[in-house]
N, C-alpha and C positions, 0 to 999 in steps of 0.2 A: 504494500500500500504506500502511497506517496508520503504519508507522515512517518513511515519507518525510516526514511532517509534523514530525518532531523538529527543533528549531532548533539549528543550530550557530552559537554566538555569534561564532566566528571568521570567519564569512561577512560580507561587506559589508552595511552597514545597508540599502541599497536592495534587495539580494537577499532579505534577511529580511523586509522590509516587503512585497515583492511575493509572497513565499511566504504570508505571513499573509493578504493580500488574496485570493490564489488559492484558499486552503483555508478561507475563511470560509463561513458558513452558505449553502447547505445541506450543504456538505462537512464533514468531521470536524474541521477546524481544525488549525492549526499548534500545537505545544505545547512546553513545557519542563518539566523536573522540578526542584523545589526543596523541600528539607526533606521528602523522600519523598512529595511531593504532585505530582500531574500537573496542570499549569495549561494550559488551552486558551486561545489568544488569539483574540478576536473582532476587535479593532481596534487599529491602531497608526498613528503618524504620524512623519514625518521632521521633526526640529527644526532650526531655523536656529541656535539657541544652540549654541556650540561646546563640545563635551566631548571629552576624550581620555583614554585610559587602558586598563587591561587589559580584554579582552572578557569579557562575561558579568557585569560588575560593575554593580550598581545605584548610580548616582551622584547621583540626585536623586529625591525623592518630592514630587510636586505634588498639588494638589487634583484634577487631571484623571487622574493615573496615575503611572507610574514611568518614569524615564529609565534605559535600559540601554545600556551601551557595546557596540559591535559591531566586528568586523573586526580586522585586524592592522596596517593602515596608520595609524601614529600621526602622520602628517603632515597629516591632514585630520579634519574633524568625524566623530565616530562615534556620535552620539546618535540613539537610536530611542526614542520614547515609546510605551509600551503603555498604552492607554486603556480597554480592556475585556477582562476575563478571564471564563472559565467555570470554576467550581470546584464540584464536587459537583452538576453540572447546574444551577447557578444563575449568572446573570450578575452579576458583582461589579466594583466599581471597584478596580483594583490597589493604589491608594494605601491603601485601607482595610486590605487584607490585609497588605501589606508594611510599613506603618507599625507595625502590631502586632508583626510578626516582628522588625522593627528594634529596637523598644523592648524586646522580650523578650531580645534579645542584649546589651543594655547592662547 
C-alpha cells in the first residue's frame, strides 16, 4: 500500500536503506514529509563516517546529498545519506533542496 513507503526515522538505518532500495523505480518509492512537501527517495547509501544523535535530524549536507540520522540506538553509527530525491516529479539532488531550506531558516 502507498502508506507502507513512509519512512520512520526511528527505524535502523539498514532497514530504511533496504526499504528505499525495495521501493525504488518502478515502484512508488519510499518517502518522507518535510515542510508540507512529500519527498520521494530514489537512492541512499550507508556511510562509514560516524554520526549520532536524534533520529530524523539532518546532520550534514554534502555535494552528493544529505546525511540523516536514523534509529534509537545511540551506541552505534546512525548515518544514512540520501543521494537522490523526486520532488514534483523531477529528480533532484537533496543537497540543493535542503541547503536552500537550511539557509532560509537562518
